[in-house]
C-alpha positions in Angstrom: 0.0 0.0 0.0 1.5 3.3 -1.1 0.9 5.3 2.1 1.9 2.6 4.5 5.3 4.1 5.2 3.8 7.1 7.0 1.3 5.0 9.0 1.1 6.2 12.6 1.4 3.6 15.3 0.2 3.2 18.8 1.6 0.6 21.3 -0.4 -2.6 21.2 -2.0 -2.1 17.9 -2.1 -5.8 17.1 -4.9 -6.2 19.5 -8.2 -5.9 17.7 -10.6 -3.1 18.6 -13.3 -5.4 19.8 -11.0 -6.8 22.5 -10.7 -3.4 24.2 -14.2 -2.0 23.7 -16.0 -0.9 26.8 -19.7 -1.3 26.5 -22.7 -2.3 28.7 -26.5 -2.4 28.3 -28.7 0.2 29.7 -32.4 -0.4 30.3 -34.9 2.4 30.3 -38.5 2.8 31.4 -39.5 4.0 27.9 -39.9 2.3 24.6 -36.2 1.7 23.8 -33.2 0.1 25.3 -29.6 1.1 24.7 -25.9 0.1 24.9 -23.4 2.6 26.2 -19.9 2.6 24.9 -16.9 4.4 26.4 -13.4 5.2 25.2 -10.9 2.5 26.2 -7.3 3.3 27.1 -4.9 3.3 24.1 -7.7 3.8 21.5 -8.2 7.6 21.4 -11.4 9.0 20.0 -13.0 5.5 19.6 -16.5 6.8 20.6 -16.4 9.8 18.2 -14.9 7.5 15.5 -17.8 5.1 15.6 -20.4 7.9 15.8 -18.9 9.6 12.7 -18.8 6.5 10.6 -22.2 5.3 11.6 -23.6 8.6 10.4 -21.6 8.3 7.2 -22.8 4.8 6.7 -26.4 5.9 6.9 -25.8 8.6 4.3 -24.2 6.0 2.1 -27.4 3.9 2.1 -26.7 1.4 4.9 -29.3 0.5 7.5 -27.6 1.3 10.8 -28.2 1.3 14.5 -29.1 4.8 15.8 -26.2 6.4 17.8 -25.9 9.5 19.9 -22.9 11.2 21.5 -23.3 11.8 25.2 -21.0 13.3 27.8 -20.6 13.0 31.5 -20.2 16.0 33.9 -16.4 16.0 33.3 -16.8 16.2 29.5 -15.9 12.6 28.8 -17.5 11.1 25.6 -19.8 8.2 25.5 -21.8 6.6 22.7 -25.5 5.7 23.2 -26.5 3.0 20.8 -30.2 2.2 20.4 -30.8 -1.6 20.5 -32.5 -2.9 17.4 -33.0 -6.3 19.0 -35.8 -4.9 21.1 -39.3 -4.0 19.9 -42.0 -2.1 21.7 -45.3 -3.9 22.1 -47.9 -1.2 22.1 -50.8 -3.3 23.6 -48.7 -5.0 26.3 -46.7 -1.7 26.9 -43.4 -3.5 27.1 -40.3 -4.3 25.2 -39.9 -7.7 23.6 -36.7 -9.4 22.5 -36.3 -9.8 18.8 -34.5 -13.0 17.8 -31.0 -12.2 16.6 -28.1 -14.4 15.6 -24.6 -13.3 14.6 -22.7 -15.2 11.9 -20.9 -17.4 14.4 -24.3 -18.5 15.7 -26.1 -19.0 12.3 -23.1 -20.9 11.0 -22.8 -23.0 14.2 -19.3 -21.9 14.9 -17.6 -21.1 18.2 -17.2 -17.4 19.2 -13.4 -17.9 18.9 -13.9 -18.5 15.2 -15.1 -14.9 14.6 -11.9 -14.0 12.7 -11.5 -17.4 11.0 -14.6 -17.3 9.0 -14.6 -15.9 5.4 -17.0 -13.5 3.8 -18.0 -16.3 1.5 -19.1 -18.5 4.4 -21.2 -15.7 5.8 -22.8 -15.1 2.4 -23.7 -18.8 2.2 -25.2 -18.5 5.6 -27.3 -15.5 4.6 -28.4 -17.4 1.5 -29.5 -20.3 3.6 -31.2 -18.4 6.4 -32.7 -15.2 5.0 -36.3 -15.3 3.6 -35.3 -13.1 0.6 -31.6 -13.8 0.3 -30.5 -11.8 -2.8 -31.5 -8.3 -1.3 -29.8 -9.3 2.0 -26.6 -10.4 0.1 -26.6 -7.1 -1.7 -26.8 -5.3 1.7 -23.9 -7.5 3.0 -21.9 -6.6 -0.1 -22.5 -2.9 0.6 -21.4 -3.4 4.2 -18.2 -5.0 3.0 -17.5 -2.3 0.5 -18.1 0.5 3.1 -16.0 -1.3 5.7 -13.1 -1.6 3.2 -13.5 2.1 2.2 -13.2 3.4 5.8 -10.6 0.9 6.9 -12.8 -1.1 9.3 -10.4 -3.9 10.2 -12.8 -5.3 12.8 -15.8 -6.4 10.8 -15.6 -9.9 12.2 -18.3 -12.6 12.2 -19.9 -11.4 15.4 -20.4 -8.0 13.9 -22.6 -9.4 11.1 -26.1 -10.5 12.3 -29.5 -11.6 11.1 -32.7 -10.4 12.8 -36.1 -12.0 12.8 -37.9 -8.7 12.3 -39.5 -9.1 8.9 -43.3 -9.0 8.4 -43.4 -12.8 8.1 -41.0 -13.4 10.9 -38.3 -14.4 8.6 -34.6 -13.5 9.0 -32.9 -10.6 7.2 -29.6 -8.8 7.8 -29.7 -6.7 10.9 -28.9 -3.0 10.8 -25.1 -2.4 10.7 -23.3 -1.8 14.0 -19.8 -1.3 15.4 -18.7 0.6 12.2 -15.5 2.5 12.7 -12.1 2.9 11.2 -9.2 1.0 12.7 -6.6 2.6 10.4 -5.5 5.3 13.0 -4.9 2.4 15.4 -2.5 0.6 13.1 -4.9 -2.0 11.6 -5.6 -1.6 7.9 -6.5 -5.1 6.9 -10.0 -6.6 6.7 -10.9 -8.9 9.6 -12.3 -11.6 7.2 -10.9 -12.8 3.9 -12.8 -11.5 0.9 -12.1 -13.2 -2.4 -9.0 -14.6 -0.8 -7.8 -11.1 0.3 -7.8 -8.9 3.3 -6.4 -5.7 1.6 -6.0 -4.1 -1.9 -9.6 -4.9 -2.9 -10.9 -3.8 -6.3 -14.3 -3.1 -7.9 -14.0 -6.3 -9.9 -13.7 -8.4 -6.7 -17.0 -7.0 -5.4 -18.7 -7.6 -8.8 -17.5 -11.2 -8.9 -18.5 -11.9 -5.4 -22.0 -10.4 -6.0 -22.5 -12.5 -9.2 -21.5 -15.6 -7.3 -24.4 -15.1 -4.9 -27.1 -13.9 -7.3 -26.5 -10.1 -7.2 -26.0 -9.1 -10.9 -23.0 -7.1 -12.0 -25.1 -4.0 -13.0 -26.7 -3.9 -9.5 -23.3 -4.1 -7.8 -21.9 -1.4 -10.1 -24.8 1.0 -9.3 -24.4 0.3 -5.6 -20.6 1.0 -5.7 -21.2 4.2 -7.7 -23.7 5.5 -5.2 -21.4 4.5 -2.3 -18.5 6.4 -3.8 -20.6 9.5 -4.6 -22.1 9.6 -1.1 -18.9 8.9 0.7 -16.5 11.4 -0.9 -17.8 14.6 0.8 -17.2 12.9 4.2 -13.5 12.8 3.5 -13.4 16.5 4.0 -15.0 16.2 7.5 -12.6 13.7 9.1 -11.2 16.4 11.4 -14.6 16.1 13.2 -13.5 12.8 14.8 -10.6 14.5 16.7 -7.6 12.5 15.6 -4.3 14.4 15.4 -3.2 15.8 12.0 -0.9 12.8 11.2 -3.6 10.2 11.7 -6.3 12.3 10.0 -4.0 12.8 6.9 -3.2 9.1 6.8 -6.9 8.2 7.0 -7.9 10.7 4.3 -5.2 9.5 1.9 -6.1 5.9 2.4 -9.8 6.5 1.9 -9.0 8.5 -1.3 -7.0 5.5 -2.6 -9.8 3.1 -1.8 -12.4 5.2 -3.4 -10.3 5.0 -6.6 -10.2 1.2 -6.2 -14.0 1.0 -5.9 -14.8 3.3 -8.8 -15.2 2.3 -12.4 -12.2 2.8 -14.6 
């Protein structure tokens, strides 16, 4: 990768983000439940990082969990994430649990396998479990393309889930969650192999993957074009996250490079 020589480093970067994330559920007396996330040591601006890229993902056409930045009395950041695996029952006036399974669960694999699975294995699981698999596979492909674009090196198998929230009770891909860039923390490779790769992905790889699972090439091309067009303005807003100038510059240049890889020649 052309910009790797100026990559900023932080001690302990080989540890994946999910291993250091601080999060806990919060119940409310209202119609929603939440998860609160806090900044761990050694991972600066992790909360603002996730909030920024969740907002970007929504603008790029992904269904995402709703997030909100919160602060304690000392000004420390927290991230409030609305739980999408809870649904308000109006008649009973209570929340019910919505059945959710992450990829390790619907593929009958141990949690420790979350980095060992491949994107192809997850796609096959979506095809086997979703009531309308092709649209969900297209959404999965968009999630992969977005994660590659932003440098999300922690899109592992437990960060991909299906949810039984369709009108017929069937499974579909859940809203996206835990979307952030790991590039400023020294992790630029995808967590799961995609077309045998974890870096240097190209538009052709996404088209080939889509066609293999029933998403035609034209649909993938339109999806990637929309993603690139929607994402580009966000590259001028990266300072909002709060990284230092070196990390922000590295992130912007890497995302520019990856936009070029996803665009049509």
